[in-house]
C-alpha positions, 0 to 999 in steps of 0.5 A: 500500500505504501509503495503504491501511494509513493509511486502515485505521489511521484507521478503527480510531482513529475506531472506538476514539474512538467506543467511548471516548466517555463517552456511547457505548452505548445511549441513556438512557430518556426521562422525565417524559412528560406530555400535555394538550389546551390551551385558550385563553379561548374554546375548546380544541384538538383535538390532544393535545400531549405533552412529555418530558425528553431526558437523552441528549446523543448527537447521533445519538439520535432520539426517537419518540412512541408511543401506543395508543388503543382497542386500536390502536397508533399511532406519531407524529413526535417533532419536534412531539410531537402526537397528532392528533385522527384518531389517538385516540378521544374519551373513551377510554383512552390509553397513551403512551410515548417511545422513544429509539434510536441505533446501539447500541440503543433504550430507552423511557420508562415508560408514561403512562395516561390513562383518559379523554382528556377529563380532559387538558383544560388551561384557560387561566390566570385573568384580570382579577385585582383587588385591595383594600387593607383587608383585602388581597384579590384577585379573579379570573375563570376561563375555564371558563365560556367553555368551557361547563364548571363552575369547579373548584378554584383555588390561590393563591400570594403573595410579599412583595417582600423574600422569595425563596420563594412561599407557596402556599395553597388558594383553593377554588372561590371566585374571591377570596382574602384575605391575613391578617396582611399587613405595612404598607408592603409590596408583595405579588405574587400568582399564581392557577391554576384547574381546571374540573370536569374536566381538568387545573389551568391554568398560573399566571397573570401576577404581580399586585402590590399595594402596601399603603395609603400612610402615612408612610415608616418607617426611615432613609435609608442615607447615605454619601459618595463621595470617588472613589478617595481614601477620606480626601479632602475633595472628596466628594459626599453620596449615599444609597440610595433607600428600598425600597417596603416602607419608603417606604410610598408615593411619595417626593416628595423629600429634606430635607438639612440641612448643618452647617458648621464655622462653626456655621452650617447650611443646609437643602436641600429637593430634590424627587424629581420632574423637574426636579431642581436638585442631586439626581441619582437612578437606580433604586437611588441618589441623590447631591447635586451640591452642594459640601460644603466646610466642612461638618462633618456632615449630616442626611438624611430622605425624605418622602412625602405623609403624613410623613418618615423620622427624619433620618440623621446622618453626620459628613463628616470621616473619620479614619484615614490611607491606608497600605500595610496591606492588611487586606482580601481580595477574591474577584471574579467577573463578577456578585459581589464578596466582601470579607473582612477581619480588623481585630480590633485596630482595633475600638472599644467604640462600634462600630456596624457596618462599611461596605464600599464599592467605586469603579470607577476612572475614573468620576465622583463619584456613579457606579460606586459602591456600599456595604454595611453589615455587622454588627460581628460579621461579617467578610464583605460581598458585592456583587451586580452586573455587573462589567466586565473589565479595570476596577479597582475600589477596595474600602475598609473603614470602621467607623461608630460610634453617634455617626455618626463614621466611620474609614477602615481599609484599601483594596485593588484588585479586578479581574475580568480583568486586562490589561497596564497602560498607560504611566507618566505624567510621568517626570522628574528632580526633583533631582540631585547628583554621585552621586544623582538623585531621580526623580519620576513620576505613577502610572498612572491606576487606570482605565488599570491594567487590573489590580492594580499592586503595584509599579513597575520602574525601570531605569538604562542597561539594567543595574540594575533597582529594584522600587518599591511602588505603594502608595498607588496614587493619589499621586505617587511619588519614588525616589532612584537611588544610587551614580551616577558624577559627570559622566556621562549616564544613561538611566532607564526605568520601567514598571508591573507587574501580574498580566498582566505589565509595561507599556510603558517610559517613559524619561528622560535626565539628567546627574549633576553634577561634584563642585566640591570635586574641581575645587578639589583639582585646581586647588590641585594645579596651583598646587602643581606649577606655582608652589610647587614651582619657587619652593621649588626656587629658594629652596633653591638661592638660600639653602638653609635649614638647620634651626636645631637643627643650629647649635652656637649660634644667636644671637638679635639680639633679645637684643642691646642694642647696637641699640635700633633696626635698619633692614633694608637689603639688595640681595637681591631675596629677603631674606624668603626667606633669613631663618630662620623663627624670626627676625623681620626684623632691621634690621642693614645692616652688621656689622664685626668689629674687633680691639682692640689693648691700647693702645686701651683707654687711649685710647677716643677714638682712632680705629683706622686701616684699616692698624693693625687688622683690619677685615672687613665681613660684610654691606654694600656691599663696602668695607672702610672703617670708618664710626664709631669704636670705643667707648672701653671694651674688654672682656676675654676671656670664658672661660666658654664657652672663647672671647674676648668678642664684638666690637662690632656697628656699624650703618651707619644709626647712623653716618648718624644721627650725621651728621644730628645734626650737621646739627641732626637728632635722634640716637640712641645706645646706653648704655654698659650696653647695649654690655656686655650678656650677649648680646655676651659669649655670641655675638660672636666673639673675636679669636682666633676671627676670626684662626683663620677 
């Protein structure tokens, strides 16, 4: 039951699809029915050949040829459209129509009536066409005579090589035709058709071309330069277009090229156009010169034939302008055409002669895959005709040319007919690196391998950050700096080209960022501070703690004392320089004794005080209590300005030793009386009462 229902539904669906077809229904009537009896150069066929147009595109439509001759209707097969001789009467009336038929019905074409079957004879086209130069004239021979018929009217049409349309003219019954007002150095094409005294007009004859008489070439050679994909490069070759026949006025025998060098010298090259060529390479449309142009400032090029030469074309080779990312031109590319439009009004010069638009196929050598067109300065569009390849980039560049022959580069763009994924980036590596930044370098994808317009590259780091970098200019090596990296870390970077068809394959590289040496120095100093300075500071603190000087009630400065003119520092301490206050210089005091002076001592200055009669306290020295020297003979009274006794005398043990040396013949030193009574001692030396209180 399910199978039956499915088949029934499928039948209905197919029927509906057939009914919904845009061509479903009755067939379209055939049109333009024509019949004739073809003839060759010597005789005519006996059957009638019929033709018609079939506007109906339905595959199930069939066509059948129908005719009626001498009151009888006959039907023929549509496969060949023939009415055989036995099915019609000669020199009789003939009615012909075509019928189209399909499953929905039939339709027939309008009838075509031939009153006499002899009137549908169609002769062979004229042959043996001859031409003459002055005046420009052609002659032909009709085939009617071979058919034992008289020659009827003929028609002639002609066309200049540079024209697209034919110009038709009546030739009459004569077998010749002269073209008036023909242009010199122009190639003309002629075709002729004729009828006999009865029958139809023949088909057009084969094209016969006539080149006007040779004379000196006219016009100028279109000269340009091919510098590859770099429009402003100095590595270029000279190229030019071959003169058209209308300007060559004969066979071009060669080209004369004059090179002007920057050193104010010149060189003449005479390049023959015939084989074998030395420096010249030519194809059907262009020629280029395989000759170095280094040091050449300008050129003159002219073409010559047997009767003369063209006026020299001057071209300055150095091209001003710089390559930039400003794409001022728009491209529309198809398989057989390339349309270029631009808007660069702001860059125009008053001396502008015209625009030059060129394209260069990527990957092709100099002189190949290259073409250019010249556009009037009032126009903003240029069109190229040709066969453009798929997945192949074409660099299109725009120039201006001045009346002086100097050119200026304006802008470039890349055109593709069909785009594909780009190839792998070449030579991706690290150019320079630091602790937090790395500069990457890469060679761009060759234009011939881009398979499309590559507007930018993508750079990724460790599958995380992705950066977009412009691909312009296309043919120069590129660099990019990766910021904000971590020092001393390994990274993986990749790059790929991207176009309209998608991204290309990745090219990867690995690198390590440098460690910061300043950071290491800081760490080393921190270790030094922790390991050496801090323990030393702790040792100093406990060995001889430092008390700020501003906490002392009175801070005596030994430099203000005149008791000692020279002091020698003697100490058994292994860290004496640490225990000395910062604000004091290294004193040379070895022994300081405080001696109480009795009142009677002032009367006997030469008397020596014994150890038992007075109070003696060594403060700094070797630990004994013996006095090494006698007290001065003068004594000071108690000083009451600061509420204390006047200071006692300071005695240096080195001074005592000097006196002993003096007795042995050495030089001695002693302080004057005035020095012993200086203000320093009065201010800062302790009094007897202060010593007793201690």
